[in-house]
N, C-alpha and C positions, 0 to 999 in steps of 0.2 A: 523302390528307391525314391527318395524325395528329390524332385527336380527343382525345388525352390532354392534360389540363390540366397545364401545367408549373408546378410549385411550387418556389420558391427554397429553397435549403438552410436549415434552421432555424439561428437564431443561438444559439450557446452562451452561456448567461447568465454575465455577469461585469461588473465595473465598466467595462472597456474597450469593452463592446458595448452598454451601455445605450442609447446614442443610435441604434443600428442596429435596435433592436427594432421590431416592427410598430407602426404608428401608434396602434392601438386599445389598446395595453397601457400602463396608467398606470405611472409609475416615479418614483423619488425626484427631487424638485426641489432637494434640499439637496446640498451637497458632502460626500461621505462623508469626505474627507480632513480636514474641519474638525470631525468628531465626536470626542468624547473619552468614555471609559467612566465610567459611574456605577453600573451594575448588573451583577452576576454572576448569571446564571440557570443553575440546576442542573436538568438534565432537559430537553434541547432536543428535544421531540417535536413532532408536528404541532399539538397544541393550543396550545402556547406561541407558535408562530410565527403561527398564525391569530388569536390573541387578544391576549395581553399585548404581544407584539412589534408587532402591528398598531396598538394604541392609541398606543404610543410613536412609531411611524412617522408616524401622522397628526399628532401634535404636532410632529414635526420638519418635516413638510410646511408647517406654519404658521410656521416659523421659530423654534420653541421647543424646549427640552429637548435642545439639541445637546451638552450636557455630561452626558447621561444614557444614552449608548449602552450596548448590551448586549454582554457577553462571555459566550459560551456555555460550559457546563461539564457534565461527567458524572463519575460515580464507578463506573461499571460497564464491563467490557470491551466490551459491545455498543454503548456510546455512540461508540466509535471509528469505526464505519462512518458514522454521521451526520456526525461531525466531518470525515471525509475528503471526503464529498460536498459539504458546505457550504463548506469552505475552498477547494475547487476552483472554486467560483463566487463567491468573495469574500463568503461568508455572505449572499448575496442569496437571497430566496425568492419564487417566483411563487405568488400566491394566486388560486385560481379560485373565484369566487363562484357558488354553485349556487342561483339564484333561478328559480322557475317562469316568470317573465316574461322573464328575460334572463340572460346570463352575462357576468361582468365579470372582467377580468384585471388584476392589480396586482402589481408587483414592489416588495417592501419591503426597506429597508436599515438598519433600526435596530440590527441585530446587526453588530458590526464585527470580531469575532474569536471563536475557539473554543479554549479552553485544552487543553493535552495531557491525555490520559487516562492516568493513572499509578497503579500499585498503592498507592503511599503518598500520593497526592494532593498532592504537594509543590507543583506549579505552581498548583493551585487554592488551596491554603492561602496561598501567597505573594501571589497576586493579591487575595484577600479581606482580607489583612492590610494592604494598601495603603490609606491613608485616602481615596484617590480613589474607592474603592468605598463607596457609601452605602446601597445596598440589595442584599441577597442574596435572590433569589426562587427558588421551587422548584415544579416539577411532577414529583413522583417517584411518582405513583399513590397511590390511597387505601390500598393495603397496604404502602406504603413507610415507615411511621412507627414501626415496631417497638413496637407497642402490644400489651399482653396483653389478656386477656378483660375486664378492668376498665377498660381505656383508659389504663393507666399504662405507662411505659416498661418494656419486657420486658428486665430486667437479665440474664436467663438466656440471651438469644440470643447465639450465637457471635460475630456481628459486633459487638455492643455490648460483650461481654466483651473482645474484641480491642482496641476503642477505649479502654476503660478502662485496660487494661494497657499499651498502646502509643499514648498520646495524640499523639505526634509523627508517627506513621505510620498514621493512621486509614483504615479501609476504607469508612466510611459518610459520607454527606453531612453528617450532624450532628456526627460526630467532626471532620470537616474544618472546619466552621463554628466549633466550639469551639476548635480549635487556632489558627485565625486570630484569633478574639476574644482569646485569651490573648496572642498576639503584640501585638495592638493595645493591650491593657491595659498590658503591660510597657513599651511604647514611649510611653505617655502619650497615645495616640490614643483618640478616642471610638469606641464600637461602631457597627456598621451595623444597620439594620433587617432583620429576617428576615421575608419575606413569602411565606407559603404560598399557592399558587394551585391546590391540589388540591380535589377534591369531598369535603370533610369538613366537617361542621357544627362550627363553632368551630375552624377549621383553624389560626388563629393561636394559640389557646389550646393546641392539641395540639402544635404545633411548639415552643412555649415550654416545655411540660412535658417534651418529649423533650430539648431542649438543656439545660435546667436539671437534669433528672434525670441526664443524662450528666455534667454538670459536678459535681454533688453527689457523684457516685461517685468522682471523681478529684481535684477541687480545689474544696472548698466556698467558699473565698474568691473564686474566679473566678465561681462561681454567684451569689454575693451581688452582685458587680459587674455581672453581666449583668442580674440581676433589677432592680437599681436604675437602670441607665443604658440598657439596651437597649429594643427595641420589637418586638412580634410582632403586628401588626394582623391581625384576622380579615378574610376576604374571601369573596365569592361570585362565581364565574365561570360563564359560560354561553355556549356556542356549539357547535353540532353540527359536529364535525370528523371525517369518516371517515378510516380508514386509507388511505394512498396505494396505489392499485393500478397495475399496469403500464399499464392502459388510460389512466389519467390522464396518465402520462408520454408515451404515444404520441399522445394527442389534442392535448396541448400542443405536441408537435413538429410536428404537422400545422398548427398555428396559427402556427408560426414561431419557437418557443422550445425550446431544449434545456435542461431543468432536471432534474437528477438527483433532486431532492427537493421537488417541488411539493406544495402543500397545497390541497385543496378544502374548502369550508366553506359553511354557510348564510349568508344575508344578516343574520340576527339575531345580535346580540351584546349581552351584559350583563356589567357588572363593577361590583360594589358593594364598597367598601373602607372599612374602619374608619380614620378619619383620625387615626392614632396612629403617627407616625414620629419616630425620634430623630435623624435626620441629613438631613432634607429629603426631598423627593420631586418628581417631575414633576407638572405641572398636568393630571393625567388628566381632571379634570372638564371641561376645555375641549374634550375630544373625546368626551364622552358618558358617562364613568364617573360613578358615584354615590359621593361621599365622604360618610360618615355616622358618627355616633357609635354606631349600633346596626345591625349587619349581620344579627342573628339572624333577624328576621322574613323578610328576603329569602332567606337561605340555607335556612331551614326550608321555605319555599314551593317553592323550586327543587329541593332535595334530595328532598323527599317526593313532589312531584307529577311532576317531570320525571325525575329519576334513579330514583326508585322506580317510575315508570311504565315506564321502560326495562326494568327487571327483570320487570315483569308481562308485557311483550311478548316479550322475547328468549328466555326459557326455553321458553315454549310454541312460539314460532316455530322454535327449533332442533329441538325434538322433531318438529315437523310439516314440517321441511325447507323452511321459508319463509326465503329467503335474506336479506332486508333488513327493516329496521324499517318502511319505507314499505309493503313487502309485507304485514307483520303488520297494519298499519292498514287494508289492503284486505281482509284475511281477516275475514269476518263474525263468526266465533266469538271469535277472539283480540281483535279491536277491541271487541267487546261486553263481554268479560271485563275488559279494560282500563278501559272507561268505568264499568262497574258498581262495580268495586272502588274506583276513584277517588272516585266520588260518595258511596258508602255508607260507605267505611272509611278513606279518607285525608283528603278535604277537610274533614270535620267537625272535625279537629284541626289545621288549618292556618290561621294568621292572615293576613288580607289585609294588603297593604302600601300605602303612599300611592299612589293613582292606579290600583291594580290589585286587583280582587276575585279570590277564589280561583276562581270560576266563569269569569271572563274569562281567567285564567292557564291553566286547564285547556284552554279552547278554543284558546288560542294554542299550547299544547304539541301538541294534536291536529293543528293545521294544520302545524306544523313537522315532526312525525313523519311526516305523510302526504306531504311534499314528494317527488315522484317523482325529482327530480334528485339527492337525497341518497342515495347508494348506501352507506348505513351498515349494515354487516352485523350480523345477529343474533349471529354468533360474537364480533365485537368487543364488542358491548354486554353479552353474557353472560360475557365474560372476567372472572376474579377475583371470582366470586360470593361467595367466602369473606370478602371485604372489603365487597362492595357490598350483599349482603342484610342483614348486621348494620347497616350504615350508612344504608341507604335505605328498607328495608321494616320492619325490626323496631321502630323508634320509633313508627310508626303502629300496628303490631300491639300494642305495649305500651300505647299510649293506649286502644285498644279494650278490651283486657283490664282495664285499671284502671277503666274506666267502664262495663263490662258491655254494650258495644255490639257490633255485628257484626264478626266477624273471620274468617268462613268463606272469603272470597276471598283474604285474605292467607295463611291456612293453606294454601289450594290453591296459591298462588304458591310457598310453601316446598316443598310436595310436588312441584310441577313441577320445581323446581330439583333436588331430591333424585333424582327420576327421570331427569332429564337427566344427572346425574353418574353414573348407572349405565352411560352410555357408548354407548347405541344409540338411533338415531332410529326412528320408527315404520315407516319404509320398510326397516329392517334395516341401514342404513349405520351405520358407526362414528362416534362423536363423538370427535374427537381431544382430547387433554389440553388443558384450557382454564382452568386455575387453578393458581397456585403450589402448592396443596395437592392437586392432582388425584389422585395415587396413593392418598392417605388417603381422600379424598372418594369415589372410585370403590369402594374396598373397603367402606366403610360403607354406601354407597348400595345395593350388591348385597345386603349383609346385611339392610338395612332392608326388602327385599321381603317377608320373612316375620316381621320384627320391627321395625315402623316406629319404635318408641321408640329404637332405637339411633342413628338419625340425630339425634334431639334431644339425645342424651347428649354431643354434641360441645360441651363447655363453652366452648371458644374461640369458638364461633359463637353459641350461644343463651343462655349464662349462666343467669340465673334465669328467663328466659322459658320454658325447657323444662319448668319445674315447674308451669306453669299448666294445670289440668285441662281447661279449655275448649279451649286450644290443642292439648294432647296428643290429645284426642278427635277434633277436627276434622282435624288433620294425618294421623292414622292412617287415618281414614276416606277421605280424599282420596288418600293414597298407595296404599292398597289398590285404590281404584277405578281409578287410573291403570294399575296393573299388570294389572288384570283387563280393563278396557274401553278403555284407550288415551286419548290426549289429547283428541281431538275429541269423543268421547262424554262424557267426564268434564266438559269445558267446557260441553257442552249440559246436562248434569245440573245443574251449578251455575246456569246462566243461567235454566233453566226450573223449578228446584226451589222 
């Protein structure tokens, strides 16, 4: 007798096969053919599909927002691969919820198309110029906003200079947005709302500054029209969404679904949005989003405690060859370092929000980070430190410096990052390039072994913070200790000093 269990062939995900999916898989109850677009989203990565697209999907499941469907878009050649995968399955996505108590599978369908990826972004511009589009949202990463060290638009960047000189054939998302808004103004149509969903404090203010700065450089009258008629709400987004590994695709296949681009995520989600839209919006509050007039306290709490905490864990974890964030939380030295820096150096300058104290929020973050089902790699979290350290850790460091309070742990965090950028783990293995600025960072990190001050002289990273004597002294001491004693012993020195 054959003892092998026969498993049916997995179902290839698509509109025609939704009814054939395994019974335990939740799926759209709405007719996709009845949906019409209202949102163009630029940067269709895992986070967008697990977060913003999910909120809209839940609204559609309630019979609402059927005129707010999403059209995906991208401005980089690498976006074409995701476009091909999603179009092949009718832009459906399988979400795998990684809860310690149970796993849930849900197919979402709020995205109904994906625009062509083109060097001149013609299709994207044409779609955004159509007045049916009322919101253009973005997840283009923290480093994708072309800011200089002062936070202003970097007018010297080659991409920005191209968009100023050739506004009808832009290469950036912001140039495409500007071209579409210009067409709408010329045609007598109202502008759309631009909604950033990236992890940047004041992300709406930042994208407004970028768009208006680009407009001022090419068409001041257009800039005035956008400033007077447009909207750029701030928002705070939160959900841990790991990169999709081959194992996820395989496991999903074993459960009966072939999905080329599934997404895993934790059960927790939060979305806080400034209620400032110029062309309407979906009723996101009906599915748990918080609409408010003041996002700042929420985003400060999240960016400093959660995103800053990620950086406390990931650089030490990478150096010690700890593969995941959950593994870092299980490491006694890394987790103790995380907790001490949070309590002594970050929480004192974070304001509580309605219904949640900073202590309660830290405890929530610790539980989420420790979730063993979330295979969130230290490499993913440590990626793009040149954007994440200035955005997530330096604000707390600057508060400590301004108030004369403890900054030793944050200085050690910066030293850990600098040592990580030298490119070698403690077991002797190489750390592959993990930052858009990696060649420069690696060169400076190696030079900083004998001259720690050269790391702080990177004005694009540290600006005026580099000149603070207390920070200079602490950073140099910790970097020298790391080169001499390694990560484990240096963490112990900090914890028991």
